[in-house]
C-alpha positions, 0 to 999 in steps of 0.5 A: 500499499502506498505509504502517502494513501495510509498517511491521508487517511489517517489525517482524516481520522482527527476532522471525522471523530470531531465531526461526529462528535459536534453533530452529536452533541448538537443531537443531544443538546437539541433533544427532549428531556433536562439532564438536571432532571434525570440526575437530580430528580424532580422534587428540587426548587428553582435554586437547586436547579439554577445551582446545578445547571451553573455547575455543570455549565449548562445554563450557557447558550448551546453555541457557547456550550459548543465552543467550549466543548470543541476547545476542551476536546481539542485538549482531549478532555471530554468532561465529568461524568454527571452520574459518577462524578468522575472524567468521562474519558476514565469511566469509558476506558474501563469498560473497553476491554470488556466489548473488546472482548465481546465485539472482537470474539464476536468478529472473529467467530462470525467470520470464520463460520460465515466464510465456512459455511458460505464454502459450503453453499457455494460448493453445493449450490442448489442442493440441500445443503445450500438449501438449508443454509440459505434459509438459516442464514435468511432466519438468522438476518431477519431476528431482533438481536435481542429478541434472541438474546431472550429466547437464548437466555429462556432455553440455554441458560435457564431450561438446559442450564448450559451457560449463566444467566448475565454477567462476565464471571461468577461473583461468587467465585474467587477464581484467578488465572486460568480459572478466572479465563475459563470463567469468563470464556464460559460467560462469554460464548452465549452473547458472543453466538448471539451477537455474531449471528447476524453477522455470520448470515450476512458473511456466509451469504456473500461468501456463497455469492462471490464464489458462484461468480468467481466458479464460472470465471476462465482461470477456474475452468483452466485449473479444472482443465489442467487436473487441479482438484475440485477442493483445490480449485475452491480454496486456493483459486476461486475463494481467495477473489471472492473474499475480497468484497467479504473483507468489505463488509467485514470491515464495515460491520464493525459498527453493526457490531458495536451497535448490537453490542448495546442491546446484547450487553444490556440483554446479558448484563455485559459490563461493556461501552455498549451498556454503559452508554445504554444507561447514559442516555437514560439519564442524560449522562452528556460527557459519558455519552459523548466519550463512548460515540469518540470510542466508537467512531475512531474504532469504525474509522480504524477498521476502515483503514485495516480493510483497506490493507486486507484488500492489498493483502488478498489481492496484490493488484489493488493499488491505492494512490 
């Protein structure tokens, strides 16, 4: 990849993130509701509410608040949480490892399983295996993640007892080291599968479509005519080219995973930034909401840059300028 192109993409990150946060700031402040009432309740008097607004700078006009916010943002200061009374970025940074574990595991799981299912469907096109995978993919794609999460809890946790109902660890356990890792993995499996379900469907269908398109090309016919075995034709020739659009989707679906993590974390009680974002929106904790959006925006932009790097790896003919 051209280094100049990569440097240009990285230079686009700060203004893109700034634009996201400015738009989010305006939408939050123009939305109905008063964060002071959400924080202090309805039983205070006017003087108390005025003092609270002055404390958090909410008594100033929105344009002035926006200027102050942008100035603080340029100094990497996202303010103090209204609810927790701590720097917002510190609160969010504590939750990032949990969300990265959940979304990272879901991304890897959905990519591997989706490509594998797409390979099976493409290799057995218009056969029972292909039909079954397509029907399952359509069903998963149409199923809301929050409904699937509740169904998974009822069947696999409460009825079968295979997985914990909620949380990241067992609060009654004092395990450390390998025992703690196994405990976290046990709690991770069910929310990871639920979060990855929609992505599995998308990757599988796209892999199948790309594979069928590549199998009809001349270079595949030439490989078969030379006596190359069918598994090698599928994996070494057709699949590699079919994965280029898959890489596009996987990189672009990072945002969908983070959005889905909000609901999945809430249902499973997973202590990540998705659950933090939901509770902060409900309490109108503006600094926390903006800090979470900053992390999400950076993650999506970095994922897009990594996708460009994967393009070149999959197809050396691609060049960026």
